[in-house]
N, C-alpha and C positions, 0 to 999 in steps of 0.2 A: 383771539388773545394773543396767539403766538405771532401772527401778523403784526400786531401792534408793537411787540417786543422787538421783532426784526426791523421794524421801521424806526424804532428809537436807537437801535444800535447802529444802523445805517446812518442815521442823521447825527449821531455822536462821532461816528468814524471820519464822515464828510466834514464836520465841524473842526476835528483835530487836524485834518489833513489841510484844511484851510488855513488853520493856524500855523502850522508847520511851514508851508508854502509862504506865508505872509513874512513869518519870522526870518526864515533863511533868506528868501529871494528879496523880499521888502520892497522898495521902490525902484532899486537899481539891480538888474541881474547881473550886471558887468562885474560887481563887487562880489557876489556870490561865486561867478564863474572863475574869478581871478583868485580868490581865496582856495577854492576846490583845486585849481591847477596848481597854485604855490604848495598846497599840502601835499599833491601828488609828486611833485618834482622834489620836495624836501625829504619825502619818503624815498624816493629813488636814489638821491644822492646819498643819503644816511645808510641805506642797505646794499646798493649795488656797487656804489663806489666808496664807501666808507669814509664820507666826508662828513664833518661837523656842520650840518646846513641849517642850524638853528637860526640863523641870520636872515634866512630867505623869507619867512613870513613876515617880518617887521618891516623889510626893505619893499616887499610887495604891497603891504599896506600903507606905507608911506607914499608909493606911486598911485594907489587906487584911490585913496582919498580925495586928492585934488581932481582927480578925473571924474569921480562922482559927483562931487561939488559944481564943478563946471558944467557937467550934464545937466545937473538940476536948475542951474541958474538959467543955462540956454534954453530949457523948456518954456520959460516964463516970458 
């Protein structure tokens, strides 16, 4: 009985991990890495240098979207 419960919990945790990976990373891990890097740089600029760095995230996304589309089209 306890083994079945542990197996169900493990399966649910694994399914949730698969969902999060697919949602965050998706088809192009470059976009996820770029967004993570942009968030880190924005944080550092805002807190260490006291710069209003709100503009960095949209700028990075404007650059990453065409790169992501180009990579997706090139695979075909």
